[in-house]
N, C-alpha and C positions, 0 to 999 in steps of 0.2 A: 754522872757522865755516862748513865746507862750501859750500852754494849761496849763503851769505849774504856769501863773501869778495869783494873788490873785482874788477871795477868795481861800483858801485853805481848804483841808476838816477838817486838825487838825494840831495843833501846840503844841509843847512841850517845856515849859520854863524851866530854872534852870537846865540845863543839861551839863554834861562834855562830850564831845563829842571825841571819838578817831576816827577820820575820815579817817586816812591812807591816806591822800592825801599827794602825792609826795613832794607837793611845800611847805608844812607845816613842813618836816621832822620830824623823830621820829614815835610816833603815829599819828602824824598829830592832835594833841590835841587842843581842845578849850575850855577854862573854860567859865562858864556862858554863856553857848551855848545854842542855839535853833535849834529844828529840826523840819521841817514843811513837809506835805505831800500832795499829791492832785492825784486822781485817780490812786492810787498804785504805784506813784513815788514820790521820794523825790523832793520838791520844793524848800527848804531852809536847808543848814546846815552850820550854821555860828554864829558869835557873837551876842548876843541880841543888842548890839550898832548898828549893821549893818543893822536891820531890816528895811524895806522901810514904816514902819507905826506903829501904836500902834497895839499888838498882837490881840486884840478882833475886830480891823477892817478888819484884814488880814485872819482870819480863822473861819470857821463854829463854831469850838469847840478849846477851849485853856486850857490846864492842866499844871502840873508842874511835872517835873521828879525827884524833890526833891533831886537834886544833885547827881542823880546816874550818872555812867558811860553809855555811849550807845556806842555800836561798830556796825559795818554791820553785819549781819546775817551770822553765820558759814557756810561753805560749806565743806561738806565730799565728796571730789573727787573719792574716790576710796573704795568700799563697795562690799562684797558679801552678802548682807543682806538677801536675799531670799533663804532659803533652809529647809530640814527637817532634823529631827533630832539633835545631837550633838555629839562631839567627846571628852567627857571628858576622857572616857576611855585612849585615845591615850595620852592626856595629862598626865595622871598618869603613863603611859608606857614612855614617854619621860624623866619623873623624875627618871625614875628606869634605864634610861640608854640608851633606844632605840633611834636611830635617826629619824628625819622626812623622810629621803630617805629609810631607812630600813622598816620602816612602810608603806611606800607609795608602795614600792615592793612586800610587802607581802599583798596586796590587800586590806590596810587601807587607810588612807588619803583622798585623794579627792573622790576615787572611792567609799568609803564608805558612802559619803554624797550623790553621785549618788544613791545609792540605796535607801537611805532614801527619797530623792527628788523625785524620778520617784514615789513612792509608794503613793504620796499626790496627790491629785485634786486641782485645781486651788483655790476653797475656803479654802481647809484647809493649803495650801501654805500662802495664805493671812493671815490668821488667825494666825499662826504661825511667821510670819515675822512684824505683825501690832505692837506687843511690842517692838521689837527692834527698829522700825523705832519711835515710840512715844519716847522712851529712848533718841535717839539721838535728836529729837526735844525739848524735855524739857531740855536738855542742851544747846541750843542756834543753833542747826542746822537748816537751812530754805532751803536748797539746797542739795541734795546728788544724788550720781551715784549709781547705782545698776545694777551689772553685771550678767547674766547667767552663765552656766558652769558647773552646777551640774545638767543638765539632759542630755546632750550629746546624745540626739536624737531630731529629728524634734519636737515631740509633747511636750516633756518635756521642750525643751528650750522655746517653745511658752508658755506654762504655766507659767514659771518663768518670762518671760518678761512682759505678761499680769498682772501679781500679781504686778511686780515692778510698772507697770503704775497706777494701781488700788490704790495701796499705797500711791501714791502722791496725786491723788483725794479724798481719804480718809481722809488724814491728812492735805490737803492744800500745801503740800512740791512742790517744783519744783523736779522732779525726772527724771535724764537723764539716759536712758538705754543703757547697752553696751553688745554687744553680744561677748560670750567668751566661742564659743562651743569649740575652740582649747584650753582647758584647760587640759585635760588629755584624756587619750585613754580609751575608754569604752571597757568592758570585751568582747563583741560581736565583736569588731576589734581587739583583741588581734593578735600581730604580723604583723598587716595590717595598719600602721600607714599613708602611704602614701594613702590608700583607704579611710581612716576615714576622712582625710583632703581635700579629693575630695569632699565628702559628706557636710562637714562643708561648703564648698564652694559652694554647690549646695542649701544647706539650707537658705543661708544668703539672696539671692533675694527675697526669698519666704516672710520670716519674716519682711524684709525691706519693702516689698510692703502691708503689714499687718499695717505700721505705728509703730512697734515695737523695732526699731533700731536706736539709736542715734549715736553711735560709735561701732568701732570692737576693740577687744583685743585678744591676745592669751598668752599662756605662753611659753614663750622660754627658755627652760632650759632642762639639761640632762634627768630629770625626765618628762619633757614635751615635747615640740616639737623642732625640729631643725631650725637654721636660714632659710633654704631652705623651710620647710613647713610652716613656719612662713610667708615668703615672698610670698607664693601662697595665704595665707589669705589676707594678705595685698593688693595684687594685686586684688582679688576679690572685696574689699571694695573700692578700688580706681575706679573700673568699675562703681561702683554704685555712688560715689562722697561722699562716707562716710569718715569721720576722723577716724585714727588709734591710739591708744595707746597701750603699751605692758608692760607684767610683763619681767622685763630686768634685767639680771646679777645678780639675787638674789643670786644663790648658786655658780656659777662659771659665768666667763667672754666668752660668746659666740658671744659677738658682737650685743646683743640685743639692746642697747642704740643707737648705731650707726645706725643699722637698721631701728629704730622708727625715728630717726632724717632724715635717706634718703628718707623717705616717709612723712616728714614733719609733722609727729606724734604729737598730743597734748602734749603728755606726755610719759615719760620713769617712769616706776614704781619700786622701791625698790633699784635698782642700786647699791647695795653694792660693787660689783666687777667691777664696770664700771671703765675706763681708762680714762686718760685725754684726749687723741685723740678723743674719743666717746663725751666727756663733751664739747670739743669745735665746735664737729659737732652738739649738741643738742644748743648749743649757737647759731650756725649760722641760724640753723632751726627754732628757737623759741620754741623748745619743752620743756616743764615743766618737771623738777624734781620732782617726787612725793616720799617723804620720809615716809616710813611705819614703825615707830618704834614699834608698837606693835607686829608686827612679830618678828621683832629683838629682842624684849624682851622675848616673850614666847618661842622662840626656843634657847634663850640665845646665841645668835650669837656674835662673836668678831669682825668680819670684819665691818668696818664701811663704809656707804657711802663717796664718794670722796668730803665732805662738803668744804674743802679749795678750790678745783679746781673749784668748783660750784660757789662761791664766787668770784674767780678771775676771771672767765669768764662771770660772771653776769647771770648765769642761773637762773631763778625764781624756788626758792624751794616751792613746796607745801607741806602741811602735812594732812595725812588722817589716819582713823581708820584701813583699811583693815579689817572690821568687816567680821569675817568668822568663821565657827564652828571648824576649825583645829587649825590655826597658829595665829588667833588674835580675839579671843571672846571679842572684845574692844566695848563696847557701849556708849562710851563718847568721843568726838573728845577734848575737853578739855583735858582728860587724856592722849590722843595722843600729843597733843601740850606740855604737861608736860615731857612726855616721850622723845620728840624729842628735849627738852631742856637738859634733863638728859644724856640720852644717845650719842647724836649727835651734843651737845653744840651750838644749836641754842639759840639765845637771845629770851626772851619771845616776843620782838617785831617782830622778824623773824618768830616766831611760830605763831603769830596773823597775820600776813600777809600771811603766809603760808596755814592759814585755811579760808582765805577770798580772797583776791586779787588774789593771784596765783593760788588756788584753783579753783576758777572761771575760770580762765584762762585756767586750765587744761582740763575742760569741755567745752571749747570753748565759753563760756559765757563772754561777756564785759559789760553786763549791771547792775552789782551787785559786791559787795566785797569793795566798799568805801562809805562813806556818802557824797555825792555831788549831786547837782541839775541833775535831769536826769535819774539817777541810780534807781533801783527798791526800795521800801520802805521795804526792809528785814533789820531789826535791832533788836538787843536785849538790854533791859536795864537790868544792872548787881547790884547786892547788892556787890560791892567791892569800895575799895578806890583808888585804882590804876591798870591800864591794866595789869600789872604782876602777878596779883592775878589770873589771868584766867590759867595762866601756874602753878601758885605756890600751889593753893588747889589741892589736890588729893581728888577728887569726893566732895561730899555737894551740897546743894541746893543753888546754886549761880545765876542762871538766874532769875531775878526779872519777867520780861515780854518778850515773843518771838511775834515778829511783821512779817508776811509775806504779802507783798504787802500793807503795812499799815494797816492791820487787825490782831488785837492780838489774838493770838491762845493758847489754853491751854486744858489740859485732864480732 
């Protein structure tokens, strides 16, 4: 086991482990389990009877989980967590009959959040975003993705990405930053979408050189950008060796998921209108399907993602909050998991894998998502009697302790 050999830093007895190991089936459950870690990595995750010695001789500290279930830390692989203001009034308007597209074309939607975000400096953006990140962490999230896309100019996009990086530092979270300047057309480029895409492609290497970009995204949609414009952004990302992901086929089928697969995308997200041919392309490319039931719920959509086709072609299905001020003001990944079960008919096991193993893959991270030696010691102890409760309870204080790289974090 190399550097994971005893003595270990800490060992937890009396645990019930949902390892999510494929070879164990189901949740990968281990009763009377033990979890041990060293140097921020899992050193042992298995039955007590298989320990290579007495617990006290194996670890510097031995504690009891008191029968609690332990899962890998949750991974929220699609958020727009850094922004200014809110759009509660638009929520009210939609309830009164206005559509998302109608509001967007009237100057609301994403562009209204752009105005509020541009008005804040980096410190104000950080202060506004910290409570949202804390809420996710308190509910079991240890890794999350944060997109830009509410700045839509170089300086504002930079402020968003810098604030996202600082959130991770402040809370001990792993934060992956995604450049989403191709999110909406800013007012100063009205009628000049191609010129704006050229600017987006010019800003990308600048921000990448500053260490602010882990991946590149775009909104490929009738109210966003065309497949041809999206392709230009993806080609700019490819030139820099950056992975891509895509807001694809949410409101119509423009071939977005297939385009993401063509570029070997980490993920295609939303995909309510994606056809089976694109699903096959995703399977071949290893592109993860990211399901976003929060937006589906808030927008009261009826077109379901192609869940049966995704299962048939063994496309990994991730689940994320899509936390954003307009269409998914959702600050709980557990609630997103529950909505995925209710709306999309995922099983609780699929939803948990979607918020751990598959969500990590959607970020290009393969060092987390399961409880097994060598993985990061990101895990959560839960006050539950069965893993299905993570999708069953709507809210509530369910997480007993959240650990990131073996260190317990709390507010």
